[in-house]
C-alpha positions as CSV (number, residue, x, y, z in Angstrom):
1,M,6.3,-18.6,-14.5
2,R,3.1,-20.8,-13.7
3,T,0.3,-17.8,-12.3
4,D,-2.5,-20.0,-12.4
5,G,-4.9,-18.8,-9.8
6,F,-4.4,-14.8,-11.0
7,A,-8.6,-14.6,-11.9
8,K,-10.0,-15.2,-8.7
9,W,-7.9,-11.7,-8.1
10,T,-9.6,-9.8,-11.1
11,Q,-12.7,-11.0,-9.8
12,R,-12.0,-10.3,-6.3
13,F,-10.8,-6.6,-7.6
14,E,-14.2,-6.0,-9.5
15,D,-16.4,-7.5,-6.9
16,E,-14.6,-4.7,-4.4
17,R,-15.2,-1.9,-7.7
18,E,-19.0,-2.8,-8.1
19,R,-19.2,-2.2,-4.1
20,R,-17.1,0.8,-4.1
21,E,-19.9,2.5,-7.2
22,A,-23.0,1.5,-5.3
23,E,-21.7,3.0,-2.1
24,G,-20.7,6.3,-3.3
25,D,-18.3,8.6,-1.9
26,P,-18.2,9.5,1.9
27,D,-20.4,12.5,2.6
28,W,-17.5,15.5,2.1
29,E,-19.7,17.9,3.2
30,Q,-19.0,17.4,6.7
31,G,-15.6,19.0,6.4
32,A,-12.5,17.4,8.2
33,T,-10.3,19.3,11.6
34,L,-7.2,17.7,12.6
35,P,-3.9,18.9,13.6
36,S,-1.6,20.2,11.4
37,A,1.4,17.7,11.4
38,V,-1.6,15.1,10.6
39,W,-2.8,17.2,7.2
40,A,1.1,17.0,6.9
41,G,1.0,13.4,6.9
42,I,-2.5,12.6,4.9
43,Q,-0.6,15.5,2.1
44,R,2.7,13.0,2.0
45,F,0.6,9.7,1.7
46,Q,-1.6,11.1,-0.7
47,I,1.2,11.9,-3.3
48,G,2.6,8.2,-2.7
49,E,-1.2,7.1,-4.4
50,D,-1.1,9.6,-7.2
51,G,0.4,8.2,-10.3
52,D,-0.8,6.3,-13.5
53,G,1.1,3.0,-12.9
54,T,1.9,2.9,-16.9
55,N,5.2,1.4,-15.7
56,L,3.9,-1.4,-13.6
57,I,0.9,-2.0,-15.9
58,G,4.0,-2.3,-19.1
59,K,5.5,-4.9,-16.8
60,A,2.7,-6.6,-16.3
61,D,1.4,-7.2,-19.3
62,Q,5.2,-7.9,-20.2
63,A,4.8,-11.4,-18.0
64,G,2.6,-12.7,-20.3
65,D,-0.7,-13.2,-17.9
66,A,-3.7,-11.6,-19.3
67,D,-5.6,-12.0,-15.6
68,Y,-2.6,-10.6,-13.5
69,A,-2.5,-7.7,-15.9
70,R,-6.1,-7.3,-15.5
71,A,-6.2,-7.6,-11.9
72,V,-3.2,-5.4,-12.0
73,R,-5.0,-2.4,-14.4
74,L,-7.9,-2.7,-11.4
75,F,-5.0,-2.7,-8.3
76,V,-3.7,0.8,-10.2
77,A,-7.1,2.3,-10.4
78,E,-7.4,1.8,-6.5
79,E,-4.2,3.6,-5.6
80,Q,-5.9,6.1,-7.8
81,N,-9.0,6.5,-6.3
82,H,-7.0,6.3,-2.8
83,A,-4.9,9.4,-4.2
84,R,-8.7,11.0,-4.9
85,L,-10.0,10.3,-1.6
86,L,-6.8,12.0,0.0
87,A,-7.3,14.9,-2.4
88,R,-11.1,15.9,-1.6
89,L,-10.6,15.2,2.4
90,L,-7.5,17.3,2.0
91,A,-10.1,19.6,0.6
92,A,-12.6,19.5,3.2
93,G,-10.3,20.7,6.0
94,G,-8.7,23.2,3.6
95,V,-5.8,22.0,3.0
96,P,-3.9,22.0,-0.2
97,T,-2.6,18.9,-2.1
98,L,1.4,18.5,-2.4
99,S,3.3,18.7,-6.2
100,G,5.6,16.3,-4.7
101,H,8.0,14.9,-2.3
102,W,11.6,13.2,-1.6
103,S,10.5,10.3,-0.1
104,D,7.5,9.3,-3.2
105,T,10.5,10.4,-6.1
106,V,13.1,8.2,-4.7
107,F,10.6,4.9,-4.5
108,V,9.1,5.1,-8.4
109,R,13.1,5.5,-8.5
110,L,13.7,2.4,-7.2
111,R,10.8,0.6,-8.3
112,R,12.0,1.3,-12.1
113,L,15.5,0.1,-11.8
114,M,15.1,-3.6,-12.9
115,G,11.9,-6.0,-13.4
116,L,8.6,-7.0,-12.6
117,R,10.3,-8.4,-9.2
118,M,11.8,-5.1,-8.2
119,E,9.4,-3.7,-8.7
120,L,6.8,-5.2,-6.7
121,L,9.4,-5.6,-4.0
122,V,9.6,-2.3,-3.4
123,L,6.1,-1.3,-3.8
124,M,5.5,-4.4,-1.3
125,I,7.3,-1.8,1.7
126,A,4.7,0.7,0.8
127,E,2.0,-0.7,1.3
128,V,3.0,-2.7,4.3
129,V,3.6,0.9,5.7
130,A,0.8,1.9,4.3
131,L,-1.4,-0.9,5.9
132,R,-0.1,0.3,9.5
133,Y,-0.9,4.3,8.8
134,Y,-4.4,3.9,7.7
135,R,-5.0,1.9,11.1
136,A,-3.7,4.6,13.0
137,L,-5.4,7.6,11.1
138,R,-8.7,5.5,11.0
139,D,-8.6,5.2,15.2
140,G,-6.2,7.7,16.2
141,T,-8.8,10.4,15.1
142,R,-12.1,11.3,16.0
143,D,-12.8,13.5,13.2
144,P,-15.8,10.9,11.6
145,L,-15.0,11.9,7.8
146,T,-10.9,11.2,8.3
147,S,-12.0,8.0,9.8
148,D,-14.3,7.3,7.1
149,V,-11.8,7.4,4.2
150,A,-8.4,5.7,6.2
151,A,-11.3,3.3,6.7
152,R,-11.9,3.0,3.1
153,I,-8.5,2.8,1.9
154,L,-7.2,0.1,4.6
155,A,-9.7,-2.0,3.7
156,D,-8.4,-2.1,0.0
157,E,-4.7,-2.5,1.2
158,Q,-5.6,-5.7,2.7
159,R,-6.3,-7.3,-0.3
160,H,-3.5,-5.3,-2.2
161,V,-0.7,-7.0,-0.1
162,P,-1.9,-10.8,-0.3
163,F,-2.5,-9.8,-4.4
164,H,1.8,-8.7,-3.9
165,C,2.5,-11.8,-2.2
166,D,0.7,-14.2,-4.4
167,R,2.7,-12.9,-7.8
168,L,5.9,-12.8,-5.6
169,H,5.3,-16.3,-4.2
170,A,5.8,-17.3,-8.0
171,S,8.6,-15.1,-9.2
172,L,10.6,-16.1,-6.6
173,A,10.4,-19.4,-7.2
174,E,11.6,-19.0,-10.4
175,L,14.8,-18.4,-8.3
176,P,17.3,-21.3,-6.9
177,R,16.1,-22.2,-3.2
178,P,19.2,-20.6,-2.0
179,L,18.8,-17.4,-2.8
180,R,15.2,-16.9,-1.8
181,R,15.3,-16.2,1.4
182,P,17.9,-14.2,1.7
183,V,16.4,-11.9,-1.3
184,M,13.4,-11.6,1.3
185,F,16.1,-11.1,3.7
186,L,17.5,-7.8,1.9
187,W,14.1,-7.2,1.3
188,R,13.2,-7.1,5.4
189,L,16.4,-5.1,5.9
190,L,15.2,-2.3,3.6
191,L,11.7,-2.6,4.7
192,L,12.9,-1.8,8.2
193,A,15.0,1.4,7.4
194,V,12.1,2.8,4.9
195,T,9.8,2.2,8.4
196,L,12.4,4.4,10.9
197,V,12.8,7.0,8.3
198,V,8.6,7.5,7.8
199,A,8.7,7.3,11.5
200,V,10.9,10.0,12.4
201,D,9.6,11.8,9.5
202,H,6.1,11.5,10.5
203,G,6.2,11.4,14.7
204,P,4.9,14.6,14.8
205,A,1.5,13.1,13.2
206,L,2.4,9.8,14.9
207,R,2.0,10.8,18.4
208,R,-1.4,13.3,17.4
209,L,-2.8,9.6,16.4
210,G,-2.1,7.7,19.3
211,V,1.4,5.5,18.2
212,G,4.4,6.0,18.9
213,R,7.5,6.2,16.5
214,L,8.8,2.5,18.2
215,R,5.3,0.9,18.5
216,F,4.4,2.2,14.5
217,A,8.4,0.9,12.9
218,A,8.0,-2.5,15.8
219,D,4.1,-3.3,14.0
220,V,5.2,-2.5,10.5
221,V,7.9,-5.1,11.0
222,A,5.8,-7.7,12.3
223,L,3.7,-7.2,9.2
224,G,7.0,-7.5,7.0
225,G,7.3,-11.0,8.6
226,R,4.4,-12.1,8.0
227,V,4.8,-11.0,4.0
228,V,8.0,-12.5,4.1
229,S,6.4,-16.3,5.9
230,S,3.4,-15.8,2.8
231,V,5.4,-15.4,-0.3
232,L,7.7,-18.2,0.6
233,A,5.3,-20.6,2.3
234,P,3.6,-22.8,-0.2
235,V,0.0,-21.0,0.5
236,P,0.4,-17.8,0.0
237,D,-2.7,-16.7,1.1
238,A,-2.0,-17.5,4.2
239,W,-0.9,-14.1,5.3
240,S,-3.2,-11.8,7.2
241,P,-3.0,-8.4,8.2
242,G,-4.3,-9.3,11.7
243,A,-5.7,-6.5,14.0
């Protein structure tokens, strides 16, 4: 598999790490006040961001591209930072973290079923859903600390999705051409199913954030369409998260 170009992603992740260290953490002392439904949603997303990434890192190492393997480690570190930020946000509001949730268990098991391609396809579903959720969290609350944390995580997610698109573009190129579009069609169906579950499960929180279930689902599906176009296109960097 040709994986030229992942050195640029390593550099982007390293540049962001340096910028993040220079910026420092949000002001946790200001506390946070949110409706209980919104807190419940943050608790569930915090679990999804947590994890050591061992399985993904192992598969990346086996792929045989040192730049990609390094970039994956930096990606995992950013996801772990998201979990830390959300945990600190919950603590600022006096809300505990959860020890587990069925949705996270299902995603982890699906990701581990097969090789790197399957892992990334399932991971990409969570990443695309997260794009819309963190935008809603950033824009839908008047709590300054929550908006700050959500904006930081959203900025990272907007880099994560094209990073994974780049790798999936290379991975799908290994498949016979007639199979590539059917694979991504099935991915869109799974994305739709997951999105509907999230919209129902987080419905009360989404309403509090000013986003109805149908609007949330439609926006995620639209993002998924751009992902598919990027993965199948000759230039995967063409993907854009939109507004």
